[in-house]
py3Dmol code that shows the C-alpha trace and the ligand (Angstrom):
import py3Dmol

protein = """\
ATOM      1  CA  UNK A   1      65.241 131.193  72.069  1.00  0.00           C
ATOM      2  CA  UNK A   2      63.850 127.847  72.897  1.00  0.00           C
ATOM      3  CA  UNK A   3      60.692 128.697  71.042  1.00  0.00           C
ATOM      4  CA  UNK A   4      62.443 129.856  67.860  1.00  0.00           C
ATOM      5  CA  UNK A   5      64.662 126.755  67.861  1.00  0.00           C
ATOM      6  CA  UNK A   6      61.609 124.578  68.214  1.00  0.00           C
ATOM      7  CA  UNK A   7      60.014 126.474  65.329  1.00  0.00           C
ATOM      8  CA  UNK A   8      62.948 125.806  62.986  1.00  0.00           C
ATOM      9  CA  UNK A   9      62.899 122.143  63.958  1.00  0.00           C
ATOM     10  CA  UNK A  10      59.253 121.726  63.090  1.00  0.00           C
ATOM     11  CA  UNK A  11      59.794 123.555  59.804  1.00  0.00           C
ATOM     12  CA  UNK A  12      62.639 121.200  58.906  1.00  0.00           C
ATOM     13  CA  UNK A  13      60.532 118.150  59.491  1.00  0.00           C
ATOM     14  CA  UNK A  14      57.486 119.394  57.535  1.00  0.00           C
ATOM     15  CA  UNK A  15      59.035 119.099  54.059  1.00  0.00           C
ATOM     16  CA  UNK A  16      57.320 115.790  53.505  1.00  0.00           C
ATOM     17  CA  UNK A  17      53.912 117.327  54.105  1.00  0.00           C
ATOM     18  CA  UNK A  18      51.589 116.763  57.045  1.00  0.00           C
ATOM     19  CA  UNK A  19      51.948 112.954  56.900  1.00  0.00           C
ATOM     20  CA  UNK A  20      55.759 113.091  56.895  1.00  0.00           C
ATOM     21  CA  UNK A  21      55.734 115.453  59.896  1.00  0.00           C
ATOM     22  CA  UNK A  22      53.575 113.051  61.844  1.00  0.00           C
ATOM     23  CA  UNK A  23      55.906 110.150  60.954  1.00  0.00           C
ATOM     24  CA  UNK A  24      58.947 112.118  62.113  1.00  0.00           C
ATOM     25  CA  UNK A  25      57.330 112.974  65.433  1.00  0.00           C
ATOM     26  CA  UNK A  26      56.298 109.348  65.994  1.00  0.00           C
ATOM     27  CA  UNK A  27      59.751 108.145  65.021  1.00  0.00           C
ATOM     28  CA  UNK A  28      61.351 110.521  67.525  1.00  0.00           C
ATOM     29  CA  UNK A  29      58.875 109.456  70.160  1.00  0.00           C
ATOM     30  CA  UNK A  30      59.806 105.838  69.604  1.00  0.00           C
ATOM     31  CA  UNK A  31      63.494 106.745  69.817  1.00  0.00           C
ATOM     32  CA  UNK A  32      63.026 108.533  73.090  1.00  0.00           C
ATOM     33  CA  UNK A  33      61.020 105.575  74.452  1.00  0.00           C
ATOM     34  CA  UNK A  34      63.677 103.071  73.303  1.00  0.00           C
ATOM     35  CA  UNK A  35      66.464 105.209  74.905  1.00  0.00           C
ATOM     36  CA  UNK A  36      64.395 105.423  78.055  1.00  0.00           C
ATOM     37  CA  UNK A  37      63.843 101.659  78.103  1.00  0.00           C
ATOM     38  CA  UNK A  38      67.531 101.006  77.471  1.00  0.00           C
ATOM     39  CA  UNK A  39      68.467 103.359  80.350  1.00  0.00           C
ATOM     40  CA  UNK A  40      65.916 101.723  82.629  1.00  0.00           C
ATOM     41  CA  UNK A  41      67.210  98.262  81.707  1.00  0.00           C
ATOM     42  CA  UNK A  42      70.818  99.312  82.387  1.00  0.00           C
ATOM     43  CA  UNK A  43      69.807 100.799  85.750  1.00  0.00           C
ATOM     44  CA  UNK A  44      67.807  97.693  86.641  1.00  0.00           C
ATOM     45  CA  UNK A  45      70.760  95.431  85.669  1.00  0.00           C
ATOM     46  CA  UNK A  46      73.029  97.523  87.908  1.00  0.00           C
ATOM     47  CA  UNK A  47      70.714  98.163  90.842  1.00  0.00           C
ATOM     48  CA  UNK A  48      68.222  95.280  91.200  1.00  0.00           C
ATOM     49  CA  UNK A  49      70.737  92.629  92.254  1.00  0.00           C
ATOM     50  CA  UNK A  50      71.364  94.649  95.409  1.00  0.00           C
ATOM     51  CA  UNK A  51      67.992  93.345  96.541  1.00  0.00           C
ATOM     52  CA  UNK A  52      69.718  89.983  97.006  1.00  0.00           C
ATOM     53  CA  UNK A  53      70.988  91.298 100.343  1.00  0.00           C
ATOM     54  CA  UNK A  54      67.390  90.935 101.600  1.00  0.00           C
ATOM     55  CA  UNK A  55      67.800  87.107 101.442  1.00  0.00           C
ATOM     56  CA  UNK A  56      69.591  87.329 104.746  1.00  0.00           C
ATOM     57  CA  UNK A  57      66.234  87.960 106.419  1.00  0.00           C
ATOM     58  CA  UNK A  58      64.371  85.085 104.703  1.00  0.00           C
ATOM     59  CA  UNK A  59      64.797  81.352 105.094  1.00  0.00           C
ATOM     60  CA  UNK A  60      66.127  80.938 101.538  1.00  0.00           C
ATOM     61  CA  UNK A  61      69.425  79.154 101.095  1.00  0.00           C
ATOM     62  CA  UNK A  62      70.301  80.398  97.679  1.00  0.00           C
ATOM     63  CA  UNK A  63      68.957  82.688  95.016  1.00  0.00           C
ATOM     64  CA  UNK A  64      67.458  81.210  91.801  1.00  0.00           C
ATOM     65  CA  UNK A  65      70.167  80.211  89.358  1.00  0.00           C
ATOM     66  CA  UNK A  66      72.672  80.100  92.223  1.00  0.00           C
ATOM     67  CA  UNK A  67      73.232  83.871  91.919  1.00  0.00           C
ATOM     68  CA  UNK A  68      74.274  83.946  95.583  1.00  0.00           C
ATOM     69  CA  UNK A  69      74.138  81.898  98.781  1.00  0.00           C
ATOM     70  CA  UNK A  70      72.893  82.931 102.199  1.00  0.00           C
ATOM     71  CA  UNK A  71      72.980  79.549 103.894  1.00  0.00           C
ATOM     72  CA  UNK A  72      74.579  76.144 103.523  1.00  0.00           C
ATOM     73  CA  UNK A  73      72.481  73.774 101.440  1.00  0.00           C
ATOM     74  CA  UNK A  74      70.526  70.843 102.835  1.00  0.00           C
ATOM     75  CA  UNK A  75      73.193  68.585 101.263  1.00  0.00           C
ATOM     76  CA  UNK A  76      74.685  68.855 104.708  1.00  0.00           C
ATOM     77  CA  UNK A  77      71.807  66.748 106.035  1.00  0.00           C
ATOM     78  CA  UNK A  78      72.731  63.541 107.688  1.00  0.00           C
ATOM     79  CA  UNK A  79      72.299  60.236 105.829  1.00  0.00           C
ATOM     80  CA  UNK A  80      69.426  59.368 108.135  1.00  0.00           C
ATOM     81  CA  UNK A  81      67.419  62.229 106.644  1.00  0.00           C
ATOM     82  CA  UNK A  82      67.721  64.502 109.652  1.00  0.00           C
ATOM     83  CA  UNK A  83      68.614  68.099 109.059  1.00  0.00           C
ATOM     84  CA  UNK A  84      72.318  68.712 109.078  1.00  0.00           C
ATOM     85  CA  UNK A  85      74.106  70.114 112.044  1.00  0.00           C
ATOM     86  CA  UNK A  86      76.596  72.165 110.105  1.00  0.00           C
ATOM     87  CA  UNK A  87      77.168  75.904 110.126  1.00  0.00           C
ATOM     88  CA  UNK A  88      79.861  78.024 108.517  1.00  0.00           C
ATOM     89  CA  UNK A  89      81.786  80.669 110.476  1.00  0.00           C
ATOM     90  CA  UNK A  90      83.227  83.351 108.177  1.00  0.00           C
ATOM     91  CA  UNK A  91      85.574  86.249 108.793  1.00  0.00           C
ATOM     92  CA  UNK A  92      85.892  89.327 106.576  1.00  0.00           C
ATOM     93  CA  UNK A  93      88.293  92.258 106.110  1.00  0.00           C
ATOM     94  CA  UNK A  94      91.606  90.572 106.969  1.00  0.00           C
ATOM     95  CA  UNK A  95      94.120  89.264 107.147  1.00  0.00           C
ATOM     96  CA  UNK A  96      96.021  91.464 109.532  1.00  0.00           C
ATOM     97  CA  UNK A  97      99.202  90.848 111.520  1.00  0.00           C
ATOM     98  CA  UNK A  98      97.648  92.726 114.449  1.00  0.00           C
ATOM     99  CA  UNK A  99      94.578  90.518 114.844  1.00  0.00           C
ATOM    100  CA  UNK A 100      94.300  87.484 112.583  1.00  0.00           C
ATOM    101  CA  UNK A 101      96.869  85.346 114.464  1.00  0.00           C
ATOM    102  CA  UNK A 102      94.948  85.979 117.729  1.00  0.00           C
ATOM    103  CA  UNK A 103      91.679  84.950 116.032  1.00  0.00           C
ATOM    104  CA  UNK A 104      93.382  81.811 114.685  1.00  0.00           C
ATOM    105  CA  UNK A 105      94.636  80.900 118.195  1.00  0.00           C
ATOM    106  CA  UNK A 106      91.161  81.456 119.588  1.00  0.00           C
ATOM    107  CA  UNK A 107      89.569  79.195 116.932  1.00  0.00           C
ATOM    108  CA  UNK A 108      92.116  76.493 117.703  1.00  0.00           C
ATOM    109  CA  UNK A 109      91.352  76.585 121.417  1.00  0.00           C
ATOM    110  CA  UNK A 110      87.611  76.588 120.805  1.00  0.00           C
ATOM    111  CA  UNK A 111      87.744  73.727 118.293  1.00  0.00           C
ATOM    112  CA  UNK A 112      86.114  75.761 115.505  1.00  0.00           C
ATOM    113  CA  UNK A 113      86.901  75.927 111.789  1.00  0.00           C
ATOM    114  CA  UNK A 114      86.146  78.898 109.534  1.00  0.00           C
ATOM    115  CA  UNK A 115      86.413  80.486 106.144  1.00  0.00           C
ATOM    116  CA  UNK A 116      88.359  83.746 105.796  1.00  0.00           C
ATOM    117  CA  UNK A 117      87.116  86.181 103.136  1.00  0.00           C
ATOM    118  CA  UNK A 118      90.408  88.078 102.592  1.00  0.00           C
ATOM    119  CA  UNK A 119      90.840  91.506 101.013  1.00  0.00           C
ATOM    120  CA  UNK A 120      93.426  91.482  98.248  1.00  0.00           C
ATOM    121  CA  UNK A 121      94.872  94.753  99.573  1.00  0.00           C
ATOM    122  CA  UNK A 122      95.410  93.159 103.016  1.00  0.00           C
ATOM    123  CA  UNK A 123      96.845  89.971 101.530  1.00  0.00           C
ATOM    124  CA  UNK A 124      99.416  92.069  99.604  1.00  0.00           C
ATOM    125  CA  UNK A 125     100.605  93.426 102.989  1.00  0.00           C
ATOM    126  CA  UNK A 126     100.706  90.075 104.775  1.00  0.00           C
ATOM    127  CA  UNK A 127     100.759  87.278 102.174  1.00  0.00           C
ATOM    128  CA  UNK A 128     102.268  84.807 104.672  1.00  0.00           C
ATOM    129  CA  UNK A 129      99.044  84.917 106.742  1.00  0.00           C
ATOM    130  CA  UNK A 130      97.138  83.244 103.913  1.00  0.00           C
ATOM    131  CA  UNK A 131      99.356  80.194 104.223  1.00  0.00           C
ATOM    132  CA  UNK A 132      99.050  80.296 108.006  1.00  0.00           C
ATOM    133  CA  UNK A 133      95.239  80.330 107.800  1.00  0.00           C
ATOM    134  CA  UNK A 134      95.308  77.304 105.489  1.00  0.00           C
ATOM    135  CA  UNK A 135      97.855  75.484 107.681  1.00  0.00           C
ATOM    136  CA  UNK A 136      95.487  75.866 110.664  1.00  0.00           C
ATOM    137  CA  UNK A 137      92.851  73.962 108.616  1.00  0.00           C
ATOM    138  CA  UNK A 138      90.635  76.872 107.574  1.00  0.00           C
ATOM    139  CA  UNK A 139      89.450  77.843 104.093  1.00  0.00           C
ATOM    140  CA  UNK A 140      90.378  80.918 102.080  1.00  0.00           C
ATOM    141  CA  UNK A 141      87.924  83.023  99.997  1.00  0.00           C
ATOM    142  CA  UNK A 142      87.999  86.646  98.911  1.00  0.00           C
ATOM    143  CA  UNK A 143      86.192  89.843  99.811  1.00  0.00           C
ATOM    144  CA  UNK A 144      87.516  91.764  96.765  1.00  0.00           C
ATOM    145  CA  UNK A 145      90.648  93.864  96.516  1.00  0.00           C
ATOM    146  CA  UNK A 146      89.491  97.202  97.795  1.00  0.00           C
ATOM    147  CA  UNK A 147      86.507  97.555 100.122  1.00  0.00           C
ATOM    148  CA  UNK A 148      84.073  99.632  98.089  1.00  0.00           C
ATOM    149  CA  UNK A 149      80.330  99.146  97.509  1.00  0.00           C
ATOM    150  CA  UNK A 150      79.912  97.977  93.930  1.00  0.00           C
ATOM    151  CA  UNK A 151      76.799 100.044  93.283  1.00  0.00           C
ATOM    152  CA  UNK A 152      78.916 103.202  93.559  1.00  0.00           C
ATOM    153  CA  UNK A 153      81.571 101.949  91.125  1.00  0.00           C
ATOM    154  CA  UNK A 154      81.665 101.451  87.375  1.00  0.00           C
ATOM    155  CA  UNK A 155      81.434  97.978  85.804  1.00  0.00           C
ATOM    156  CA  UNK A 156      85.101  98.317  84.709  1.00  0.00           C
ATOM    157  CA  UNK A 157      86.153  99.145  88.262  1.00  0.00           C
ATOM    158  CA  UNK A 158      84.280  96.176  89.677  1.00  0.00           C
ATOM    159  CA  UNK A 159      85.704  93.785  87.090  1.00  0.00           C
ATOM    160  CA  UNK A 160      89.298  94.955  87.737  1.00  0.00           C
ATOM    161  CA  UNK A 161      88.844  94.809  91.514  1.00  0.00           C
ATOM    162  CA  UNK A 162      87.727  91.206  91.455  1.00  0.00           C
ATOM    163  CA  UNK A 163      90.506  90.228  89.043  1.00  0.00           C
ATOM    164  CA  UNK A 164      93.069  92.003  91.277  1.00  0.00           C
ATOM    165  CA  UNK A 165      91.708  90.222  94.358  1.00  0.00           C
ATOM    166  CA  UNK A 166      91.964  86.847  92.723  1.00  0.00           C
ATOM    167  CA  UNK A 167      95.481  87.705  91.519  1.00  0.00           C
ATOM    168  CA  UNK A 168      96.632  88.672  95.020  1.00  0.00           C
ATOM    169  CA  UNK A 169      95.201  85.509  96.439  1.00  0.00           C
ATOM    170  CA  UNK A 170      96.960  83.425  93.721  1.00  0.00           C
ATOM    171  CA  UNK A 171     100.286  85.155  94.420  1.00  0.00           C
ATOM    172  CA  UNK A 172      99.858  84.288  98.111  1.00  0.00           C
ATOM    173  CA  UNK A 173      99.275  80.658  97.097  1.00  0.00           C
ATOM    174  CA  UNK A 174      95.489  80.411  97.417  1.00  0.00           C
ATOM    175  CA  UNK A 175      92.970  79.524  94.749  1.00  0.00           C
ATOM    176  CA  UNK A 176      89.589  80.932  95.611  1.00  0.00           C
ATOM    177  CA  UNK A 177      86.112  79.832  94.546  1.00  0.00           C
ATOM    178  CA  UNK A 178      83.974  82.088  96.765  1.00  0.00           C
ATOM    179  CA  UNK A 179      83.565  85.832  96.839  1.00  0.00           C
ATOM    180  CA  UNK A 180      81.711  88.068  99.282  1.00  0.00           C
ATOM    181  CA  UNK A 181      81.084  91.597  97.973  1.00  0.00           C
ATOM    182  CA  UNK A 182      81.920  94.449 100.360  1.00  0.00           C
ATOM    183  CA  UNK A 183      78.858  95.469 102.455  1.00  0.00           C
ATOM    184  CA  UNK A 184      76.961  92.612 100.793  1.00  0.00           C
ATOM    185  CA  UNK A 185      76.162  94.926  97.898  1.00  0.00           C
ATOM    186  CA  UNK A 186      75.683  93.022  94.628  1.00  0.00           C
ATOM    187  CA  UNK A 187      75.453  94.746  91.261  1.00  0.00           C
ATOM    188  CA  UNK A 188      74.899  93.156  87.834  1.00  0.00           C
ATOM    189  CA  UNK A 189      78.599  93.377  87.199  1.00  0.00           C
ATOM    190  CA  UNK A 190      79.347  91.712  90.532  1.00  0.00           C
ATOM    191  CA  UNK A 191      77.488  88.673  89.286  1.00  0.00           C
ATOM    192  CA  UNK A 192      79.029  88.670  85.771  1.00  0.00           C
ATOM    193  CA  UNK A 193      82.590  89.338  86.913  1.00  0.00           C
ATOM    194  CA  UNK A 194      82.538  86.794  89.687  1.00  0.00           C
ATOM    195  CA  UNK A 195      81.168  84.118  87.353  1.00  0.00           C
ATOM    196  CA  UNK A 196      83.754  84.958  84.721  1.00  0.00           C
ATOM    197  CA  UNK A 197      86.456  84.472  87.334  1.00  0.00           C
ATOM    198  CA  UNK A 198      84.970  81.188  88.486  1.00  0.00           C
ATOM    199  CA  UNK A 199      83.761  82.449  91.879  1.00  0.00           C
ATOM    200  CA  UNK A 200      80.351  82.010  93.549  1.00  0.00           C
ATOM    201  CA  UNK A 201      78.845  84.788  95.664  1.00  0.00           C
ATOM    202  CA  UNK A 202      78.354  84.160  99.366  1.00  0.00           C
ATOM    203  CA  UNK A 203      76.452  86.496 101.689  1.00  0.00           C
ATOM    204  CA  UNK A 204      75.327  85.493 105.193  1.00  0.00           C
ATOM    205  CA  UNK A 205      72.360  84.586 107.345  1.00  0.00           C
ATOM    206  CA  UNK A 206      73.625  85.829 110.764  1.00  0.00           C
ATOM    207  CA  UNK A 207      76.022  88.694 111.667  1.00  0.00           C
ATOM    208  CA  UNK A 208      77.524  90.037 114.835  1.00  0.00           C
ATOM    209  CA  UNK A 209      77.570  93.759 113.845  1.00  0.00           C
ATOM    210  CA  UNK A 210      80.562  93.931 116.133  1.00  0.00           C
ATOM    211  CA  UNK A 211      81.796  97.107 114.403  1.00  0.00           C
ATOM    212  CA  UNK A 212      78.803  98.898 115.892  1.00  0.00           C
ATOM    213  CA  UNK A 213      78.488  97.087 119.245  1.00  0.00           C
ATOM    214  CA  UNK A 214      81.420  96.962 121.734  1.00  0.00           C
ATOM    215  CA  UNK A 215      79.673  94.394 123.971  1.00  0.00           C
ATOM    216  CA  UNK A 216      80.854  90.828 123.117  1.00  0.00           C
ATOM    217  CA  UNK A 217      77.891  89.105 124.746  1.00  0.00           C
ATOM    218  CA  UNK A 218      75.457  91.230 122.810  1.00  0.00           C
ATOM    219  CA  UNK A 219      77.325  90.407 119.577  1.00  0.00           C
ATOM    220  CA  UNK A 220      77.176  86.721 120.414  1.00  0.00           C
ATOM    221  CA  UNK A 221      73.502  86.822 121.309  1.00  0.00           C
ATOM    222  CA  UNK A 222      72.724  88.554 117.983  1.00  0.00           C
ATOM    223  CA  UNK A 223      74.363  85.641 116.183  1.00  0.00           C
ATOM    224  CA  UNK A 224      72.959  82.900 118.396  1.00  0.00           C
ATOM    225  CA  UNK A 225      69.359  84.081 117.689  1.00  0.00           C
ATOM    226  CA  UNK A 226      69.973  83.043 114.059  1.00  0.00           C
ATOM    227  CA  UNK A 227      72.258  80.086 114.744  1.00  0.00           C
ATOM    228  CA  UNK A 228      70.331  77.375 112.959  1.00  0.00           C
ATOM    229  CA  UNK A 229      71.690  74.463 110.958  1.00  0.00           C
ATOM    230  CA  UNK A 230      73.006  75.798 107.632  1.00  0.00           C
ATOM    231  CA  UNK A 231      73.689  79.265 109.029  1.00  0.00           C
ATOM    232  CA  UNK A 232      76.476  81.300 107.495  1.00  0.00           C
ATOM    233  CA  UNK A 233      77.832  83.584 110.228  1.00  0.00           C
ATOM    234  CA  UNK A 234      79.547  86.862 109.440  1.00  0.00           C
ATOM    235  CA  UNK A 235      82.325  88.142 111.747  1.00  0.00           C
ATOM    236  CA  UNK A 236      85.499  90.141 111.192  1.00  0.00           C
ATOM    237  CA  UNK A 237      89.114  89.188 111.937  1.00  0.00           C
ATOM    238  CA  UNK A 238      90.539  92.696 111.240  1.00  0.00           C
ATOM    239  CA  UNK A 239      89.744  96.336 111.816  1.00  0.00           C
ATOM    240  CA  UNK A 240      90.585  97.455 108.268  1.00  0.00           C
ATOM    241  CA  UNK A 241      87.133  98.914 107.774  1.00  0.00           C
ATOM    242  CA  UNK A 242      85.954  99.064 111.405  1.00  0.00           C
ATOM    243  CA  UNK A 243      86.780 101.169 114.437  1.00  0.00           C
ATOM    244  CA  UNK A 244      90.142 100.251 116.055  1.00  0.00           C
ATOM    245  CA  UNK A 245      89.853  97.368 118.476  1.00  0.00           C
ATOM    246  CA  UNK A 246      86.732  95.852 116.897  1.00  0.00           C
ATOM    247  CA  UNK A 247      88.526  92.537 116.439  1.00  0.00           C
ATOM    248  CA  UNK A 248      88.860  92.225 120.219  1.00  0.00           C
ATOM    249  CA  UNK A 249      85.053  92.267 120.505  1.00  0.00           C
ATOM    250  CA  UNK A 250      84.993  89.396 117.941  1.00  0.00           C
ATOM    251  CA  UNK A 251      87.696  87.573 119.941  1.00  0.00           C
ATOM    252  CA  UNK A 252      85.655  87.709 123.118  1.00  0.00           C
ATOM    253  CA  UNK A 253      82.313  86.983 121.449  1.00  0.00           C
ATOM    254  CA  UNK A 254      83.734  83.776 119.931  1.00  0.00           C
ATOM    255  CA  UNK A 255      83.799  82.120 123.369  1.00  0.00           C
ATOM    256  CA  UNK A 256      80.059  82.639 123.849  1.00  0.00           C
ATOM    257  CA  UNK A 257      79.303  81.611 120.276  1.00  0.00           C
ATOM    258  CA  UNK A 258      81.371  78.419 120.680  1.00  0.00           C
ATOM    259  CA  UNK A 259      79.454  77.547 123.893  1.00  0.00           C
ATOM    260  CA  UNK A 260      76.169  77.831 121.978  1.00  0.00           C
ATOM    261  CA  UNK A 261      77.471  75.859 119.002  1.00  0.00           C
ATOM    262  CA  UNK A 262      78.606  73.006 121.197  1.00  0.00           C
ATOM    263  CA  UNK A 263      75.486  73.150 123.369  1.00  0.00           C
ATOM    264  CA  UNK A 264      73.295  72.716 120.301  1.00  0.00           C
ATOM    265  CA  UNK A 265      75.382  69.916 118.868  1.00  0.00           C
ATOM    266  CA  UNK A 266      76.301  71.984 115.800  1.00  0.00           C
ATOM    267  CA  UNK A 267      79.578  71.672 113.917  1.00  0.00           C
ATOM    268  CA  UNK A 268      81.527  74.232 111.930  1.00  0.00           C
ATOM    269  CA  UNK A 269      82.395  73.475 108.306  1.00  0.00           C
ATOM    270  CA  UNK A 270      83.977  75.513 105.534  1.00  0.00           C
ATOM    271  CA  UNK A 271      81.970  77.431 102.894  1.00  0.00           C
ATOM    272  CA  UNK A 272      83.420  74.945 100.440  1.00  0.00           C
ATOM    273  CA  UNK A 273      80.700  72.635 101.775  1.00  0.00           C
ATOM    274  CA  UNK A 274      78.475  74.660  99.392  1.00  0.00           C
ATOM    275  CA  UNK A 275      80.390  73.439  96.343  1.00  0.00           C
ATOM    276  CA  UNK A 276      78.681  70.083  96.019  1.00  0.00           C
ATOM    277  CA  UNK A 277      75.274  71.205  97.188  1.00  0.00           C
ATOM    278  CA  UNK A 278      72.201  70.403  95.081  1.00  0.00           C
ATOM    279  CA  UNK A 279      70.184  73.136  93.291  1.00  0.00           C
TER     280      UNK A 279
END
"""
ligand_1 = """\
1
ZN
Zn 83.901 93.922 104.750
"""
view = py3Dmol.view(width=600, height=400)
view.addModel(protein, "pdb")
view.setStyle({"model": 0}, {"cartoon": {"style": "trace"}})
view.addModel(ligand_1, "xyz")
view.setStyle({"model": 1}, {"stick": {}})
view.zoomTo()
view.show()
């Protein structure tokens, strides 16, 4: 069967004589190579940006072309030329009525400011919390609408998710200029869609991993080891994608983190501090 089909195919291409047959075979070979190259390019466009997550473990502040940020820029340096003392605390996966108000109270008492990367799906459930976060002096950004890794979703899905997130935030009264992709997973479409919607991509340089560690002091120590000027710290103000009660670990860890921030003479600023940073 396969052999007879192949035979008919060769016969059909041999009408132009031996030279024509060779041309047809070369032409097909080029076609297959072009298709293969196009497929490889599409795969690279989709997959390679995920390597940006590795920037967390370097000392880089931003990717070339400003594709994403892992740290605050040196624009935060003091006018005397010393390195800046600023860091950015960030909270993902909220807001939630069950936990975000407690985190806000905790930040007030500890004298810390933060940026909240809100999920559009959570904002739709508690839109008033967006205003409350802003009234307490914190910044609002978005973490997407749903919480799905972009590499496992189609370009159309990613584009619609980001647009829906920005829409939910706008309905709640917040314009957003920063986006953090779920799980820190960046695809080619993540970059294109966020740019089209006027949002920069922010990852992080230190994380608590509190969803996997119930010990607040261990969570704090994990962050404090990477608590250098310019650090962007990832924590969570809701359990929407974590085991129940995870936010309480964050709540307790914040006390230890605040002690270290104050002991080192650091100050917390919003991620918006990135906006005017140099290339
Ligand atoms: Zn998340």
